[in-house]
PLY file of the C-alpha trace (Angstrom):
ply
format ascii 1.0
element vertex 305
property float x
property float y
property float z
element edge 304
property int vertex1
property int vertex2
end_header
41.06 -3.12 -10.74
38.71 0.34 -12.14
36.74 -1.74 -14.57
35.60 -3.44 -11.56
35.12 -0.49 -9.68
32.80 0.64 -12.55
31.02 -2.55 -13.45
30.15 -2.83 -9.35
28.93 0.58 -9.19
26.59 0.14 -12.44
25.52 -3.02 -10.80
24.62 -1.57 -7.43
22.67 1.56 -9.49
20.90 -1.63 -11.30
19.89 -3.08 -8.17
18.70 0.15 -6.70
16.63 1.13 -9.86
15.05 -2.27 -9.80
13.79 -1.89 -6.29
12.75 1.31 -7.41
10.39 0.32 -10.61
8.93 -2.65 -8.41
7.33 0.04 -5.91
6.61 1.85 -8.80
4.52 -0.84 -10.44
2.68 -1.72 -7.24
1.56 2.17 -7.37
0.82 1.54 -10.81
-1.39 -1.25 -10.08
-3.21 -0.01 -7.40
-3.89 3.50 -9.32
-5.19 0.96 -12.20
-7.68 -1.03 -10.23
-9.42 2.00 -8.69
-9.60 3.82 -12.12
-10.63 0.66 -13.69
-13.50 0.54 -11.32
-14.32 4.38 -11.50
-14.27 4.19 -15.43
-16.71 1.21 -15.36
-19.10 2.85 -12.77
-19.10 6.37 -15.26
-19.43 4.83 -18.32
-23.14 5.23 -20.07
-23.97 3.90 -23.20
-20.10 2.88 -24.22
-19.23 6.76 -23.45
-16.96 7.50 -20.60
-18.34 10.17 -19.28
-15.57 12.45 -17.61
-18.20 14.73 -15.31
-18.49 11.91 -13.47
-15.35 10.43 -13.83
-13.76 13.17 -12.01
-16.15 13.35 -9.32
-15.74 9.70 -8.00
-13.07 9.42 -4.86
-11.46 6.28 -6.08
-10.63 7.80 -9.61
-8.70 10.43 -7.51
-7.05 8.13 -5.13
-6.08 5.67 -8.35
-4.64 9.07 -10.08
-2.73 9.86 -6.93
-1.30 6.55 -6.79
-0.80 6.86 -10.64
1.22 9.42 -10.36
3.28 8.71 -7.07
3.67 5.70 -9.56
5.42 7.61 -12.03
7.38 9.87 -9.58
8.91 6.66 -8.52
9.60 5.36 -12.25
11.20 8.96 -13.22
13.67 7.72 -10.40
14.47 4.32 -11.30
14.95 5.83 -14.96
17.26 8.29 -13.34
19.30 4.95 -11.75
18.62 2.41 -14.70
18.45 2.07 -18.29
14.95 1.87 -19.75
15.92 -2.14 -20.70
15.78 -2.68 -16.95
13.05 -0.31 -15.69
10.09 -1.09 -18.20
9.91 -4.81 -17.64
9.58 -4.43 -13.48
6.28 -2.46 -14.57
5.03 -5.71 -15.61
4.68 -6.71 -12.21
1.98 -4.22 -11.64
-0.35 -7.01 -13.96
0.85 -9.66 -10.95
-0.30 -6.99 -8.22
-3.44 -5.47 -9.87
-5.08 -9.07 -10.57
-3.78 -9.94 -6.80
-5.38 -7.03 -4.91
-8.49 -7.62 -7.58
-9.39 -10.81 -6.24
-8.70 -9.69 -2.63
-11.98 -6.99 -3.58
-14.12 -9.78 -5.12
-13.10 -12.04 -2.19
-12.05 -14.69 -4.00
-9.32 -17.35 -3.79
-7.01 -16.99 -6.40
-7.14 -20.28 -9.18
-4.33 -22.77 -9.80
-3.97 -21.06 -13.39
-3.66 -17.68 -11.70
-0.68 -18.75 -9.60
0.97 -20.48 -12.31
0.49 -17.58 -14.63
1.81 -15.16 -11.69
5.06 -17.80 -10.89
5.95 -17.71 -14.85
5.53 -14.06 -15.14
7.90 -13.02 -12.00
10.03 -15.35 -12.53
10.76 -14.80 -16.58
11.10 -11.01 -15.81
13.64 -11.90 -12.86
15.60 -14.22 -15.44
15.64 -11.36 -18.44
16.96 -9.10 -15.83
19.74 -10.78 -15.09
20.81 -11.54 -18.62
19.60 -9.28 -20.43
21.36 -6.00 -19.02
22.05 -3.51 -21.75
25.42 -4.37 -23.64
26.45 -0.65 -23.52
25.38 0.57 -20.16
24.92 4.21 -20.96
23.59 5.79 -23.95
25.65 6.16 -27.44
23.38 8.94 -28.90
20.52 11.59 -28.57
17.76 11.71 -30.28
17.70 14.06 -32.57
14.34 16.59 -32.82
12.66 14.87 -35.51
12.96 11.38 -34.21
11.23 12.77 -30.74
8.69 14.29 -33.05
8.10 11.11 -34.46
7.66 9.47 -31.36
5.47 11.72 -30.20
2.99 11.30 -33.34
3.45 7.85 -33.19
1.56 7.89 -29.73
-0.45 10.54 -30.45
-1.81 8.51 -34.22
-1.95 5.08 -32.25
-4.42 6.42 -28.90
-6.26 8.53 -31.42
-7.30 4.96 -33.62
-7.13 2.91 -30.66
-10.21 4.88 -29.07
-12.68 4.82 -32.46
-13.37 1.18 -30.96
-16.54 0.27 -29.12
-17.23 -0.90 -26.03
-15.87 -4.75 -25.70
-13.14 -6.86 -25.74
-11.40 -5.30 -28.96
-11.86 -1.96 -27.76
-10.49 -2.74 -24.13
-7.42 -4.27 -26.12
-6.70 -1.60 -28.64
-6.64 0.97 -26.05
-4.55 -1.09 -23.43
-2.08 -1.41 -26.24
-2.10 1.85 -27.70
-1.98 2.74 -24.09
1.07 0.47 -23.54
2.95 1.43 -26.54
2.65 5.13 -25.64
3.81 4.75 -22.15
7.14 2.72 -23.10
7.70 5.18 -25.89
6.75 8.07 -23.13
9.34 5.93 -20.63
12.65 6.60 -23.26
11.62 10.02 -23.61
11.76 10.58 -19.65
15.24 9.17 -19.85
16.34 11.60 -22.89
15.37 14.28 -20.58
16.99 13.06 -17.03
20.32 12.83 -19.58
20.19 16.17 -19.97
19.25 17.48 -17.19
22.83 15.83 -15.46
24.46 16.97 -18.29
23.24 20.81 -18.44
21.28 21.33 -15.67
17.36 22.18 -15.66
17.92 25.07 -18.52
19.27 22.65 -20.98
16.61 19.91 -20.25
13.88 22.03 -20.12
15.13 23.95 -23.58
15.41 20.60 -24.84
11.92 18.87 -26.88
12.16 15.41 -25.57
10.89 16.80 -21.83
8.07 18.40 -23.59
7.58 15.27 -25.93
7.60 13.08 -22.62
4.78 15.09 -21.39
2.74 14.88 -24.00
2.88 11.45 -24.43
2.07 10.91 -20.79
-1.20 13.15 -21.15
-1.40 11.05 -24.09
-1.12 7.44 -22.42
-3.36 8.40 -19.80
-6.40 9.21 -21.94
-5.53 6.15 -23.46
-5.50 3.94 -20.32
-8.58 5.59 -18.70
-10.73 4.62 -22.49
-9.14 1.02 -21.61
-10.44 0.80 -18.52
-14.20 2.26 -19.46
-14.27 -0.23 -22.64
-14.41 -3.81 -21.12
-12.71 -5.86 -18.23
-9.54 -5.20 -16.60
-8.35 -8.45 -17.66
-8.44 -7.15 -21.47
-7.19 -4.09 -20.91
-4.18 -4.27 -18.34
-2.04 -7.18 -19.45
-2.00 -5.31 -23.04
-0.86 -2.41 -21.53
1.83 -4.11 -19.16
2.96 -6.14 -21.72
3.02 -3.37 -24.99
4.75 -1.11 -22.38
8.28 -2.95 -22.39
7.94 -4.17 -26.06
7.87 -0.83 -27.29
10.35 0.67 -24.81
13.52 -1.65 -25.48
13.30 -1.07 -29.15
12.79 2.45 -28.98
15.53 3.03 -26.67
17.52 1.07 -28.62
16.55 3.49 -31.87
16.81 6.76 -29.87
19.66 5.88 -27.48
21.52 3.56 -28.41
20.43 1.31 -25.90
21.05 -2.61 -26.59
20.70 -5.56 -25.01
23.41 -8.32 -24.00
23.40 -10.18 -27.47
25.39 -12.93 -25.71
23.13 -13.94 -23.07
20.44 -13.96 -25.79
19.91 -17.41 -25.38
18.95 -16.80 -22.18
16.51 -13.59 -22.04
14.82 -14.59 -25.15
13.20 -17.57 -23.31
12.88 -15.73 -20.22
10.76 -13.11 -21.79
8.74 -16.03 -24.00
8.08 -17.24 -20.13
6.98 -13.68 -19.05
4.71 -13.27 -21.80
2.96 -16.71 -21.41
2.21 -15.85 -17.87
0.82 -12.45 -18.62
-1.20 -14.67 -21.39
-2.51 -17.16 -18.34
-3.08 -14.41 -16.18
-5.55 -12.64 -18.61
-7.37 -15.76 -19.99
-7.92 -16.75 -16.24
-9.27 -12.65 -15.45
-11.56 -13.20 -17.93
-13.89 -14.91 -15.65
-13.22 -13.09 -12.47
-16.17 -10.46 -11.95
-14.51 -7.32 -10.96
-15.37 -5.44 -7.73
-17.23 -3.01 -9.04
-20.03 -5.68 -11.14
-21.28 -5.56 -7.96
-22.76 -2.43 -8.00
-26.49 -1.59 -9.57
-25.03 1.01 -12.24
-23.04 -1.66 -14.00
-25.66 -4.05 -14.97
-26.41 -1.40 -17.71
-23.59 -1.93 -19.38
-23.12 -6.23 -19.00
-19.07 -7.21 -19.93
-18.70 -9.40 -23.01
-16.83 -11.90 -20.93
0 1
1 2
2 3
3 4
4 5
5 6
6 7
7 8
8 9
9 10
10 11
11 12
12 13
13 14
14 15
15 16
16 17
17 18
18 19
19 20
20 21
21 22
22 23
23 24
24 25
25 26
26 27
27 28
28 29
29 30
30 31
31 32
32 33
33 34
34 35
35 36
36 37
37 38
38 39
39 40
40 41
41 42
42 43
43 44
44 45
45 46
46 47
47 48
48 49
49 50
50 51
51 52
52 53
53 54
54 55
55 56
56 57
57 58
58 59
59 60
60 61
61 62
62 63
63 64
64 65
65 66
66 67
67 68
68 69
69 70
70 71
71 72
72 73
73 74
74 75
75 76
76 77
77 78
78 79
79 80
80 81
81 82
82 83
83 84
84 85
85 86
86 87
87 88
88 89
89 90
90 91
91 92
92 93
93 94
94 95
95 96
96 97
97 98
98 99
99 100
100 101
101 102
102 103
103 104
104 105
105 106
106 107
107 108
108 109
109 110
110 111
111 112
112 113
113 114
114 115
115 116
116 117
117 118
118 119
119 120
120 121
121 122
122 123
123 124
124 125
125 126
126 127
127 128
128 129
129 130
130 131
131 132
132 133
133 134
134 135
135 136
136 137
137 138
138 139
139 140
140 141
141 142
142 143
143 144
144 145
145 146
146 147
147 148
148 149
149 150
150 151
151 152
152 153
153 154
154 155
155 156
156 157
157 158
158 159
159 160
160 161
161 162
162 163
163 164
164 165
165 166
166 167
167 168
168 169
169 170
170 171
171 172
172 173
173 174
174 175
175 176
176 177
177 178
178 179
179 180
180 181
181 182
182 183
183 184
184 185
185 186
186 187
187 188
188 189
189 190
190 191
191 192
192 193
193 194
194 195
195 196
196 197
197 198
198 199
199 200
200 201
201 202
202 203
203 204
204 205
205 206
206 207
207 208
208 209
209 210
210 211
211 212
212 213
213 214
214 215
215 216
216 217
217 218
218 219
219 220
220 221
221 222
222 223
223 224
224 225
225 226
226 227
227 228
228 229
229 230
230 231
231 232
232 233
233 234
234 235
235 236
236 237
237 238
238 239
239 240
240 241
241 242
242 243
243 244
244 245
245 246
246 247
247 248
248 249
249 250
250 251
251 252
252 253
253 254
254 255
255 256
256 257
257 258
258 259
259 260
260 261
261 262
262 263
263 264
264 265
265 266
266 267
267 268
268 269
269 270
270 271
271 272
272 273
273 274
274 275
275 276
276 277
277 278
278 279
279 280
280 281
281 282
282 283
283 284
284 285
285 286
286 287
287 288
288 289
289 290
290 291
291 292
292 293
293 294
294 295
295 296
296 297
297 298
298 299
299 300
300 301
301 302
302 303
303 304
């Protein structure tokens, strides 16, 4: 009976964590669309002009939405494991492309609707079948492991920013930002565990909280560079898809979280279906102009799409 009660409590916590993560995904989607438009209008000769970017109201609103989404993500990570929270954030891709369609006054294409259905359906099945087998962290990462995770994030984003404007640059920066975001989520989870175990002093004395802060900044820089280098259809799918792809193995290595191996026959195909949906959404988005393309300032920097 005790085991059943604990299982029920865990399931309820995961349900609430999933709902909060979904809200975070919506906020991230709004932030991504607005920041992309602002970054595109602040790019001259393939270089993002930070002075112009910081003065744009839509960038400020996008930042506020992203910050609120980050807050919701932290709350979600306090209620559910990384392997549950991060895949839910992929819903941001569907929401962002829907917002873009509304701003462009375009009816969604049939392929877009199929992609959205595959993404959300695949994620739903994944979350039901791929729950963490242990439900708890089996260990805490060492200082060296945290430093290595931070270093990997910094190096990936630094290398990605060497790519110039275009599909490759947007894809590289989006991928690096997604990996950094996934690693950052794991470090946030480590910090939350330290907070529960020893309070604020214990958490702030640990390296994980500060590592998470550094990685969050790095991921933000990578995201801004991705938005400035090309279409949202190139950068956002990479960012969204690489986040859980990086977070789940990072959570396994750093925290001991693992998926329910007995259900792999279900969650592996479901993850593949969601990935196919993301790719379809990205391909349909390649031919859809962003709202910012209507402004004269963007004519100087045509997209490769």
